[in-house]
C-alpha positions as CSV (number, residue, x, y, z in Angstrom):
1,M,-21.3,8.4,-21.1
2,N,-18.5,10.3,-19.8
3,V,-18.5,10.8,-15.9
4,R,-15.8,12.8,-14.3
5,F,-15.9,12.6,-10.3
6,A,-15.5,14.9,-7.9
7,S,-16.0,15.4,-3.8
8,A,-17.1,17.8,-1.4
9,P,-16.3,18.9,2.1
10,C,-19.7,18.0,3.1
11,S,-17.7,13.8,3.4
12,W,-15.7,15.1,5.7
13,G,-18.9,16.6,7.8
14,V,-18.0,20.4,6.7
15,E,-21.2,21.7,7.2
16,D,-20.0,25.1,9.6
17,P,-16.9,26.5,8.7
18,N,-16.5,27.2,12.3
19,N,-17.2,24.4,13.5
20,P,-13.9,22.9,15.8
21,Y,-14.1,19.6,14.6
22,I,-14.4,20.0,10.9
23,P,-10.5,19.3,9.1
24,T,-8.6,22.0,7.4
25,W,-9.1,22.6,3.4
26,E,-6.1,21.7,3.1
27,K,-6.3,17.9,4.7
28,V,-9.8,17.7,2.7
29,L,-8.1,18.4,-1.0
30,D,-5.3,15.9,0.1
31,E,-7.9,13.0,0.8
32,V,-9.9,13.9,-2.2
33,A,-6.6,13.9,-4.6
34,A,-5.6,10.1,-2.7
35,A,-8.8,8.6,-3.3
36,G,-8.4,9.8,-7.0
37,Y,-10.8,12.2,-7.8
38,K,-10.3,14.9,-10.5
39,G,-12.2,17.6,-9.0
40,I,-13.8,19.6,-6.0
41,E,-16.7,21.5,-4.9
42,L,-15.5,24.3,-2.3
43,G,-18.2,23.4,0.4
44,P,-19.9,26.2,2.6
45,Y,-18.7,30.3,2.1
46,G,-15.6,30.6,4.0
47,Y,-14.3,27.4,4.3
48,F,-11.9,27.9,1.4
49,P,-9.7,31.0,1.6
50,L,-11.1,33.5,-1.2
51,D,-7.7,33.9,-2.3
52,D,-7.5,32.4,-5.8
53,V,-3.7,32.4,-6.5
54,V,-3.6,30.2,-3.0
55,V,-6.7,28.1,-4.3
56,S,-5.2,27.7,-7.6
57,E,-1.7,26.6,-6.1
58,A,-3.4,24.2,-3.7
59,L,-6.0,22.6,-6.7
60,N,-2.7,22.6,-8.9
61,K,-0.3,20.6,-6.6
62,R,-2.9,18.1,-6.4
63,G,-3.9,17.7,-9.7
64,L,-8.0,18.9,-9.1
65,K,-10.5,20.9,-11.1
66,I,-12.8,23.6,-9.1
67,I,-16.1,22.0,-9.7
68,G,-18.5,24.4,-8.2
69,G,-19.0,26.7,-4.8
70,T,-22.4,26.6,-2.8
71,L,-24.2,29.3,-2.0
72,F,-26.2,27.7,1.2
73,D,-28.3,30.0,2.7
74,N,-32.2,31.8,3.5
75,F,-33.4,32.2,-0.1
76,V,-36.7,33.3,1.9
77,S,-36.4,36.7,2.5
78,K,-35.7,39.6,0.8
79,D,-33.6,41.0,4.0
80,N,-31.2,38.2,2.9
81,L,-30.8,39.6,-0.9
82,P,-27.9,42.3,0.1
83,T,-26.1,38.8,1.8
84,L,-27.0,36.7,-0.8
85,I,-25.5,38.8,-3.2
86,K,-22.1,39.5,-1.7
87,K,-21.6,35.8,-1.2
88,T,-22.5,35.4,-4.8
89,E,-19.7,37.8,-5.8
90,D,-17.6,36.5,-3.8
91,I,-17.6,33.1,-4.4
92,C,-17.7,33.5,-7.9
93,A,-15.0,36.1,-8.0
94,L,-12.7,33.1,-6.9
95,I,-14.3,30.6,-8.5
96,S,-13.8,31.9,-12.5
97,K,-10.1,31.9,-11.8
98,L,-9.8,28.3,-10.5
99,P,-8.7,25.2,-12.7
100,K,-11.4,24.3,-15.0
101,D,-12.3,21.1,-16.7
102,E,-11.4,21.8,-20.2
103,E,-13.0,18.5,-21.2
104,G,-16.3,19.5,-22.3
105,T,-19.5,18.6,-21.1
106,T,-23.2,18.0,-22.6
107,K,-24.3,21.2,-21.0
108,A,-23.1,24.3,-19.1
109,A,-19.5,23.2,-18.0
110,P,-18.0,24.1,-14.6
111,P,-17.7,25.8,-12.4
112,Y,-21.2,26.2,-10.9
113,L,-22.6,28.0,-8.0
114,V,-24.6,25.6,-6.4
115,I,-27.9,27.0,-4.9
116,I,-29.3,25.5,-1.7
117,D,-31.9,27.1,0.4
118,I,-30.5,26.7,3.6
119,I,-32.1,23.9,6.3
120,K,-35.1,26.0,8.3
121,A,-36.0,24.5,12.0
122,E,-39.8,24.3,10.7
123,R,-38.9,22.1,8.0
124,S,-35.8,20.2,9.1
125,P,-38.3,17.7,11.5
126,Y,-40.3,16.7,8.6
127,A,-37.4,16.4,5.8
128,G,-37.9,13.2,3.6
129,N,-41.8,13.7,5.0
130,P,-44.0,15.8,2.2
131,D,-47.3,14.8,3.5
132,K,-46.2,16.5,7.1
133,A,-43.9,19.1,5.7
134,P,-44.8,23.0,5.8
135,R,-45.0,25.0,2.7
136,L,-44.2,28.5,1.8
137,S,-47.1,30.7,1.2
138,D,-47.5,31.9,-2.4
139,E,-46.1,35.1,-1.7
140,D,-42.8,33.4,0.1
141,W,-42.3,31.5,-3.0
142,A,-42.5,34.1,-5.0
143,V,-39.6,36.2,-3.0
144,M,-37.1,32.9,-2.9
145,M,-37.8,32.5,-6.9
146,E,-36.9,36.3,-7.6
147,N,-33.8,36.0,-5.2
148,I,-32.4,32.7,-7.2
149,K,-33.2,34.4,-10.4
150,I,-31.2,37.3,-9.1
151,V,-27.8,36.0,-7.9
152,A,-28.4,33.4,-10.7
153,K,-28.0,36.2,-13.7
154,L,-25.5,38.1,-11.5
155,A,-23.4,34.8,-11.8
156,W,-23.5,34.4,-15.4
157,E,-24.0,38.1,-16.7
158,K,-20.5,39.2,-14.3
159,Y,-18.5,35.7,-13.7
160,G,-19.9,33.6,-16.4
161,V,-20.6,30.4,-13.7
162,R,-23.5,28.5,-14.5
163,A,-26.1,28.6,-11.7
164,V,-28.1,25.4,-10.7
165,V,-30.5,25.0,-8.3
166,H,-30.4,21.9,-5.8
167,P,-33.1,20.4,-3.7
168,H,-32.0,19.8,-0.4
169,A,-33.6,17.7,2.3
170,G,-35.1,20.5,5.3
171,G,-35.0,23.6,2.8
172,Y,-37.7,24.9,1.3
173,I,-36.6,23.5,-2.3
174,E,-37.0,20.0,-1.6
175,F,-40.4,17.9,-2.4
176,A,-41.4,16.8,-5.9
177,D,-43.8,19.7,-6.1
178,E,-41.5,22.1,-5.2
179,I,-39.1,20.9,-7.9
180,K,-41.7,21.0,-10.4
181,K,-42.7,24.7,-9.4
182,V,-39.1,25.7,-9.4
183,V,-39.0,24.3,-13.0
184,R,-41.6,26.1,-14.0
185,D,-41.2,29.2,-12.2
186,I,-37.2,29.8,-12.9
187,P,-36.3,30.0,-17.0
188,Y,-33.6,27.1,-17.8
189,D,-31.8,29.8,-19.5
190,T,-31.6,31.8,-16.3
191,A,-30.5,28.2,-14.0
192,G,-30.4,24.9,-14.3
193,L,-30.9,21.8,-11.9
194,C,-28.8,19.7,-9.8
195,L,-30.4,16.3,-8.7
196,D,-28.6,14.6,-6.0
197,T,-30.0,10.7,-5.9
198,G,-29.5,10.6,-2.0
199,H,-31.7,13.7,-1.6
200,L,-34.0,12.7,-4.6
201,Y,-34.3,9.1,-2.1
202,Y,-34.5,10.7,1.1
203,S,-37.5,13.0,-0.2
204,Q,-39.3,9.5,-1.1
205,M,-38.8,10.1,-5.2
206,D,-37.0,7.8,-7.2
207,P,-33.2,8.8,-8.1
208,A,-33.4,7.8,-11.6
209,Q,-36.8,8.4,-12.8
210,W,-36.2,11.7,-11.5
211,I,-32.9,12.2,-13.4
212,K,-34.5,10.7,-16.6
213,D,-37.7,12.9,-16.6
214,N,-36.0,15.9,-15.6
215,F,-32.8,15.4,-17.8
216,E,-33.3,18.2,-20.5
217,V,-33.3,21.0,-17.4
218,I,-30.4,19.4,-15.7
219,D,-26.5,20.7,-15.7
220,F,-25.2,18.6,-13.0
221,I,-25.6,16.1,-10.4
222,H,-24.3,14.4,-7.1
223,F,-24.8,11.2,-6.1
224,K,-25.2,10.1,-2.2
225,D,-26.7,6.6,-1.1
226,I,-29.0,6.1,2.1
227,N,-28.5,3.3,5.0
228,K,-32.0,2.7,4.5
229,D,-32.5,1.4,8.5
230,V,-31.1,4.8,9.7
231,Y,-33.5,6.3,7.2
232,D,-36.5,4.5,7.8
233,K,-35.7,5.0,12.0
234,A,-35.2,9.1,11.2
235,I,-38.1,9.6,9.3
236,E,-40.3,7.6,12.1
237,E,-39.2,10.0,14.9
238,E,-39.5,13.0,12.8
239,T,-35.3,13.3,13.7
240,D,-34.0,16.6,11.5
241,F,-31.4,16.1,8.7
242,F,-28.6,16.9,10.2
243,S,-28.7,14.6,13.0
244,A,-29.9,11.9,11.1
245,A,-26.7,12.5,8.8
246,E,-24.7,12.5,12.1
247,K,-26.4,9.1,12.6
248,G,-24.9,7.8,9.6
249,V,-28.2,8.0,7.6
250,M,-25.6,8.5,4.4
251,C,-23.3,5.5,4.0
252,P,-20.2,4.7,1.0
253,I,-22.0,4.1,-2.6
254,G,-23.2,1.2,-3.3
255,K,-23.8,0.5,0.5
256,G,-27.4,1.2,0.6
257,A,-31.0,1.9,-0.9
258,V,-30.0,3.5,-4.1
259,D,-30.2,2.0,-7.4
260,Y,-27.2,2.8,-9.1
261,D,-27.7,0.2,-11.7
262,A,-30.6,2.7,-13.0
263,V,-29.4,5.6,-12.3
264,K,-26.4,4.4,-14.4
265,Q,-28.9,3.2,-16.9
266,V,-30.7,6.1,-17.5
267,L,-27.2,8.4,-17.5
268,I,-26.0,5.6,-20.7
269,D,-29.3,6.1,-22.1
270,A,-28.8,10.2,-22.4
271,D,-25.2,10.0,-23.2
272,Y,-24.4,12.4,-19.9
273,N,-21.0,13.8,-20.5
274,G,-19.8,15.8,-17.9
275,W,-19.0,15.7,-13.5
276,V,-21.0,13.9,-10.8
277,T,-20.2,14.8,-7.2
278,L,-19.8,12.1,-4.2
279,E,-21.2,13.2,-1.0
280,Q,-21.6,11.2,2.4
281,E,-22.8,13.9,4.8
282,R,-21.5,12.8,8.4
283,D,-20.8,14.3,12.1
284,P,-17.7,15.6,11.7
285,K,-16.1,14.3,14.6
286,D,-15.8,11.0,12.6
287,H,-14.0,12.7,9.6
288,D,-11.3,10.1,10.1
289,K,-13.2,7.9,8.8
290,T,-13.7,10.0,5.5
291,L,-11.2,8.8,3.4
292,A,-11.8,5.3,3.6
293,D,-15.7,5.6,2.6
294,I,-14.8,8.1,-0.4
295,T,-12.2,5.8,-1.6
296,E,-15.0,2.5,-1.4
297,S,-17.3,5.2,-2.9
298,L,-15.0,5.7,-6.2
299,E,-14.3,2.4,-6.7
300,Y,-17.8,0.6,-6.3
301,L,-18.6,3.2,-9.2
302,N,-15.5,2.1,-11.5
303,K,-16.3,-1.9,-10.9
304,V,-19.8,-1.0,-12.0
305,G,-19.0,1.0,-14.9
306,F,-19.2,4.3,-14.6
Protein backbone atom coordinates (compact mmCIF):
# COMPACT_ATOMS: atom_id res chain seq x y z
CA MET A 1 0.00 0.00 0.00
CA ASN A 2 1.29 3.42 -0.97
CA VAL A 3 -1.24 6.16 -0.22
CA ARG A 4 -0.71 9.85 -0.94
CA PHE A 5 -3.14 12.32 0.60
CA ALA A 6 -4.85 15.29 -1.03
CA SER A 7 -7.36 17.84 0.17
CA ALA A 8 -10.33 19.62 -1.41
CA PRO A 9 -12.08 22.99 -1.04
CA CYS A 10 -15.27 21.46 0.39
CA SER A 11 -13.38 21.15 3.69
CA TRP A 12 -13.59 24.96 3.82
CA GLY A 13 -17.30 24.85 3.00
CA VAL A 14 -16.69 25.68 -0.65
CA GLU A 15 -19.71 24.32 -2.50
CA ASP A 16 -20.88 27.50 -4.22
CA PRO A 17 -18.05 29.67 -5.61
CA ASN A 18 -20.26 32.74 -5.18
CA ASN A 19 -20.89 32.21 -1.46
CA PRO A 20 -19.63 35.36 0.32
CA TYR A 21 -18.31 33.39 3.32
CA ILE A 22 -15.83 31.14 1.52
CA PRO A 23 -12.08 31.82 1.61
CA THR A 24 -9.99 32.62 -1.44
CA TRP A 25 -8.56 29.73 -3.42
CA GLU A 26 -5.07 30.98 -2.54
CA LYS A 27 -5.83 30.66 1.18
CA VAL A 28 -7.06 27.13 0.63
CA LEU A 29 -3.79 26.23 -1.09
CA ASP A 30 -1.78 27.85 1.70
CA GLU A 31 -3.56 25.80 4.36
CA VAL A 32 -3.43 22.56 2.36
CA ALA A 33 0.34 22.91 2.13
CA ALA A 34 0.69 24.02 5.76
CA ALA A 35 -1.17 20.92 6.93
CA GLY A 36 1.22 18.65 5.04
CA TYR A 37 -0.84 17.51 2.08
CA LYS A 38 0.77 16.94 -1.31
CA GLY A 39 -2.23 17.26 -3.63
CA ILE A 40 -5.44 19.20 -4.23
CA GLU A 41 -8.75 18.84 -6.02
CA LEU A 42 -10.05 22.08 -7.50
CA GLY A 43 -13.56 21.97 -6.10
CA PRO A 44 -16.63 23.44 -7.80
CA TYR A 45 -16.50 24.92 -11.28
CA GLY A 46 -15.69 28.60 -11.10
CA TYR A 47 -13.78 28.55 -7.80
CA PHE A 48 -10.25 28.27 -9.19
CA PRO A 49 -9.37 30.44 -12.19
CA LEU A 50 -9.24 28.64 -15.54
CA ASP A 51 -5.77 30.05 -16.27
CA ASP A 52 -3.33 27.12 -16.21
CA VAL A 53 -0.27 29.40 -15.92
CA VAL A 54 -1.64 31.14 -12.82
CA VAL A 55 -2.78 27.91 -11.15
CA SER A 56 0.40 25.99 -12.07
CA GLU A 57 2.54 28.71 -10.51
CA ALA A 58 0.42 28.63 -7.35
CA LEU A 59 0.67 24.84 -7.05
CA ASN A 60 4.40 24.73 -7.73
CA LYS A 61 5.03 27.45 -5.17
CA ARG A 62 3.42 25.25 -2.51
CA GLY A 63 4.71 21.88 -3.70
CA LEU A 64 1.24 20.61 -4.61
CA LYS A 65 0.02 18.32 -7.39
CA ILE A 66 -3.34 18.43 -9.15
CA ILE A 67 -5.47 15.40 -8.33
CA GLY A 68 -8.74 16.27 -9.99
CA GLY A 69 -11.42 18.66 -11.04
CA THR A 70 -15.06 18.30 -10.04
CA LEU A 71 -18.07 18.26 -12.35
CA PHE A 72 -20.84 18.61 -9.75
CA ASP A 73 -23.87 19.22 -11.92
CA ASN A 74 -27.26 18.00 -13.08
CA PHE A 75 -26.75 14.83 -15.12
CA VAL A 76 -30.46 13.97 -15.20
CA SER A 77 -31.36 16.23 -18.10
CA LYS A 78 -30.85 16.08 -21.85
CA ASP A 79 -31.17 19.86 -21.92
CA ASN A 80 -28.19 20.25 -19.61
CA LEU A 81 -25.79 18.32 -21.84
CA PRO A 82 -24.33 21.44 -23.55
CA THR A 83 -23.48 22.85 -20.10
CA LEU A 84 -21.89 19.56 -19.05
CA ILE A 85 -19.79 19.52 -22.22
CA LYS A 86 -18.69 23.14 -21.79
CA LYS A 87 -17.66 22.60 -18.18
CA THR A 88 -15.88 19.34 -19.06
CA GLU A 89 -13.90 21.16 -21.74
CA ASP A 90 -12.94 23.98 -19.37
CA ILE A 91 -12.04 21.75 -16.43
CA CYS A 92 -10.05 19.23 -18.45
CA ALA A 93 -8.24 21.87 -20.49
CA LEU A 94 -7.06 23.28 -17.17
CA ILE A 95 -6.18 20.22 -15.13
CA SER A 96 -4.46 18.45 -18.02
CA LYS A 97 -1.83 21.25 -17.98
CA LEU A 98 -1.23 21.44 -14.21
CA PRO A 99 1.58 19.77 -12.19
CA LYS A 100 0.76 16.06 -11.87
CA ASP A 101 1.72 13.06 -9.78
CA GLU A 102 4.63 11.19 -11.36
CA GLU A 103 4.94 8.36 -8.81
CA GLY A 104 2.48 6.17 -10.65
CA THR A 105 -0.68 4.50 -9.40
CA THR A 106 -2.15 1.03 -9.34
CA LYS A 107 -4.72 2.06 -11.94
CA ALA A 108 -5.50 5.19 -13.94
CA ALA A 109 -3.32 8.11 -12.90
CA PRO A 110 -4.54 11.58 -11.93
CA PRO A 111 -5.80 14.09 -12.74
CA TYR A 112 -9.36 12.82 -12.57
CA LEU A 113 -12.64 14.34 -13.63
CA VAL A 114 -14.80 13.63 -10.57
CA ILE A 115 -18.39 13.29 -11.78
CA ILE A 116 -21.12 13.93 -9.21
CA ASP A 117 -24.83 14.25 -9.86
CA ILE A 118 -25.85 17.44 -8.09
CA ILE A 119 -28.00 17.29 -4.96
CA LYS A 120 -31.67 17.45 -5.88
CA ALA A 121 -34.33 19.19 -3.78
CA GLU A 122 -36.61 16.14 -3.84
CA ARG A 123 -33.80 13.80 -2.74
CA SER A 124 -31.81 15.85 -0.24
CA PRO A 125 -34.17 15.44 2.76
CA TYR A 126 -33.86 11.67 2.27
CA ALA A 127 -30.07 11.62 1.92
CA GLY A 128 -28.90 8.53 3.74
CA ASN A 129 -32.37 6.96 3.71
CA PRO A 130 -32.69 4.40 0.90
CA ASP A 131 -36.20 3.37 1.90
CA LYS A 132 -37.70 6.85 1.53
CA ALA A 133 -35.66 8.48 -1.21
CA PRO A 134 -37.38 8.77 -4.61
CA ARG A 135 -35.73 6.96 -7.51
CA LEU A 136 -35.38 7.87 -11.17
CA SER A 137 -37.54 6.35 -13.86
CA ASP A 138 -35.79 3.99 -16.26
CA GLU A 139 -35.93 6.72 -18.90
CA ASP A 140 -34.31 9.37 -16.70
CA TRP A 141 -31.70 6.91 -15.49
CA ALA A 142 -30.77 6.16 -19.10
CA VAL A 143 -30.37 9.91 -19.79
CA MET A 144 -28.04 10.27 -16.80
CA MET A 145 -25.93 7.30 -17.87
CA GLU A 146 -25.64 8.61 -21.43
CA ASN A 147 -24.65 12.09 -20.22
CA ILE A 148 -21.93 10.59 -18.03
CA LYS A 149 -20.60 8.44 -20.86
CA ILE A 150 -20.48 11.42 -23.23
CA VAL A 151 -18.46 13.65 -20.88
CA ALA A 152 -16.24 10.76 -19.75
CA LYS A 153 -15.29 9.92 -23.33
CA LEU A 154 -14.68 13.59 -24.11
CA ALA A 155 -12.43 13.98 -21.07
CA TRP A 156 -10.33 10.95 -21.96
CA GLU A 157 -10.19 11.14 -25.75
CA LYS A 158 -9.46 14.87 -25.99
CA TYR A 159 -7.53 15.59 -22.79
CA GLY A 160 -6.31 12.27 -21.39
CA VAL A 161 -8.27 12.89 -18.17
CA ARG A 162 -9.82 9.85 -16.50
CA ALA A 163 -13.46 10.23 -15.41
CA VAL A 164 -14.58 8.72 -12.11
CA VAL A 165 -18.18 8.55 -10.89
CA HIS A 166 -18.58 9.67 -7.28
CA PRO A 167 -21.76 8.53 -5.44
CA HIS A 168 -22.92 11.44 -3.29
CA ALA A 169 -25.61 11.84 -0.65
CA GLY A 170 -28.62 13.71 -2.02
CA GLY A 171 -27.92 13.07 -5.70
CA TYR A 172 -29.37 10.33 -7.88
CA ILE A 173 -26.27 8.17 -7.57
CA GLU A 174 -26.11 7.46 -3.86
CA PHE A 175 -27.45 4.14 -2.63
CA ALA A 176 -26.30 0.55 -3.04
CA ASP A 177 -28.75 -0.27 -5.82
CA GLU A 178 -27.76 2.87 -7.75
CA ILE A 179 -24.03 2.22 -7.48
CA LYS A 180 -24.57 -1.33 -8.74
CA LYS A 181 -26.50 0.04 -11.71
CA VAL A 182 -23.68 2.48 -12.54
CA VAL A 183 -21.18 -0.41 -12.60
CA ARG A 184 -23.61 -2.35 -14.80
CA ASP A 185 -24.32 0.49 -17.22
CA ILE A 186 -21.00 2.32 -17.59
CA PRO A 187 -18.12 0.18 -18.88
CA TYR A 188 -14.96 0.46 -16.80
CA ASP A 189 -12.97 1.48 -19.86
CA THR A 190 -15.24 4.55 -20.03
CA ALA A 191 -15.23 5.58 -16.36
CA GLY A 192 -14.24 4.15 -13.01
CA LEU A 193 -15.61 4.75 -9.52
CA CYS A 194 -14.50 7.15 -6.84
CA LEU A 195 -15.94 5.73 -3.63
CA ASP A 196 -16.14 7.95 -0.57
CA THR A 197 -16.07 6.41 2.90
CA GLY A 198 -18.22 9.17 4.38
CA HIS A 199 -20.90 9.04 1.73
CA LEU A 200 -20.98 5.25 1.85
CA TYR A 201 -21.52 5.32 5.61
CA TYR A 202 -24.04 8.16 5.29
CA SER A 203 -26.05 6.07 2.86
CA GLN A 204 -26.03 2.96 5.04
CA MET A 205 -23.22 0.98 3.44
CA ASP A 206 -20.10 -0.49 5.02
CA PRO A 207 -17.22 1.56 3.53
CA ALA A 208 -14.53 -1.11 3.89
CA GLN A 209 -16.74 -3.84 2.43
CA TRP A 210 -17.83 -1.70 -0.51
CA ILE A 211 -14.26 -0.73 -1.35
CA LYS A 212 -13.24 -4.39 -1.14
CA ASP A 213 -16.14 -5.66 -3.25
CA ASN A 214 -15.74 -3.00 -5.96
CA PHE A 215 -11.98 -2.54 -5.96
CA GLU A 216 -11.61 -3.73 -9.54
CA VAL A 217 -13.56 -0.71 -10.81
CA ILE A 218 -12.27 1.87 -8.29
CA ASP A 219 -9.64 4.32 -9.55
CA PHE A 220 -9.65 6.81 -6.71
CA ILE A 221 -10.93 7.12 -3.13
CA HIS A 222 -12.21 9.84 -0.81
CA PHE A 223 -12.06 9.69 2.99
CA LYS A 224 -14.49 11.43 5.32
CA ASP A 225 -15.73 10.69 8.83
CA ILE A 226 -19.20 10.96 10.34
CA ASN A 227 -20.30 12.31 13.72
CA LYS A 228 -22.83 9.61 14.54
CA ASP A 229 -24.93 11.69 16.94
CA VAL A 230 -25.42 14.46 14.38
CA TYR A 231 -25.96 11.89 11.64
CA ASP A 232 -28.62 9.94 13.56
CA LYS A 233 -30.53 13.15 14.27
CA ALA A 234 -30.27 14.26 10.62
CA ILE A 235 -31.71 10.96 9.39
CA GLU A 236 -34.49 11.02 11.99
CA GLU A 237 -35.44 14.63 11.18
CA GLU A 238 -34.94 14.24 7.41
CA THR A 239 -32.44 17.09 7.35
CA ASP A 240 -31.17 18.03 3.92
CA PHE A 241 -27.55 17.09 3.31
CA PHE A 242 -25.96 20.55 3.24
CA SER A 243 -27.82 21.56 6.41
CA ALA A 244 -26.51 18.42 8.09
CA ALA A 245 -22.99 19.36 6.98
CA GLU A 246 -23.44 22.83 8.43
CA LYS A 247 -24.52 21.22 11.72
CA GLY A 248 -21.29 19.23 11.88
CA VAL A 249 -22.23 15.81 10.52
CA MET A 250 -18.67 15.57 9.17
CA CYS A 251 -15.82 15.48 11.68
CA PRO A 252 -12.04 15.04 11.59
CA ILE A 253 -11.02 11.57 10.47
CA GLY A 254 -10.57 9.22 13.39
CA LYS A 255 -13.17 10.97 15.53
CA GLY A 256 -16.25 9.52 13.87
CA ALA A 257 -18.10 6.33 13.07
CA VAL A 258 -16.13 5.09 10.03
CA ASP A 259 -13.92 2.08 10.82
CA TYR A 260 -10.57 3.17 9.40
CA ASP A 261 -8.77 0.09 10.70
CA ALA A 262 -10.99 -1.98 8.42
CA VAL A 263 -10.50 0.43 5.51
CA LYS A 264 -6.72 0.31 5.98
CA GLN A 265 -6.71 -3.49 5.91
CA VAL A 266 -8.71 -3.54 2.67
CA LEU A 267 -6.22 -1.17 1.03
CA ILE A 268 -3.27 -3.19 2.32
CA ASP A 269 -4.78 -6.43 1.00
CA ALA A 270 -5.47 -4.78 -2.36
CA ASP A 271 -1.99 -3.17 -2.41
CA TYR A 272 -3.56 0.19 -3.22
CA ASN A 273 -1.07 2.57 -4.78
CA GLY A 274 -2.61 5.95 -5.36
CA TRP A 275 -4.27 9.06 -4.03
CA VAL A 276 -6.91 9.57 -1.37
CA THR A 277 -8.61 12.93 -0.93
CA LEU A 278 -9.59 13.82 2.63
CA GLU A 279 -12.73 15.93 2.98
CA GLN A 280 -14.87 17.39 5.76
CA GLU A 281 -17.83 19.37 4.47
CA ARG A 282 -18.85 22.22 6.77
CA ASP A 283 -20.55 25.58 7.17
CA PRO A 284 -18.37 28.01 5.17
CA LYS A 285 -18.74 30.55 7.98
CA ASP A 286 -16.62 28.14 10.08
CA HIS A 287 -13.76 27.78 7.61
CA ASP A 288 -11.34 29.30 10.14
CA LYS A 289 -11.43 25.88 11.86
CA THR A 290 -10.44 23.96 8.75
CA LEU A 291 -6.67 24.08 9.08
CA ALA A 292 -6.78 22.51 12.54
CA ASP A 293 -9.23 19.83 11.41
CA ILE A 294 -7.44 18.79 8.23
CA THR A 295 -4.15 18.70 10.12
CA GLU A 296 -5.71 16.48 12.78
CA SER A 297 -7.14 14.14 10.12
CA LEU A 298 -3.79 13.74 8.37
CA GLU A 299 -1.93 13.22 11.64
CA TYR A 300 -4.40 10.51 12.65
CA LEU A 301 -4.02 8.59 9.38
CA ASN A 302 -0.25 8.81 9.54
CA LYS A 303 -0.30 7.63 13.17
CA VAL A 304 -2.38 4.54 12.38
CA GLY A 305 -0.14 3.51 9.51
CA PHE A 306 -1.63 4.77 6.26
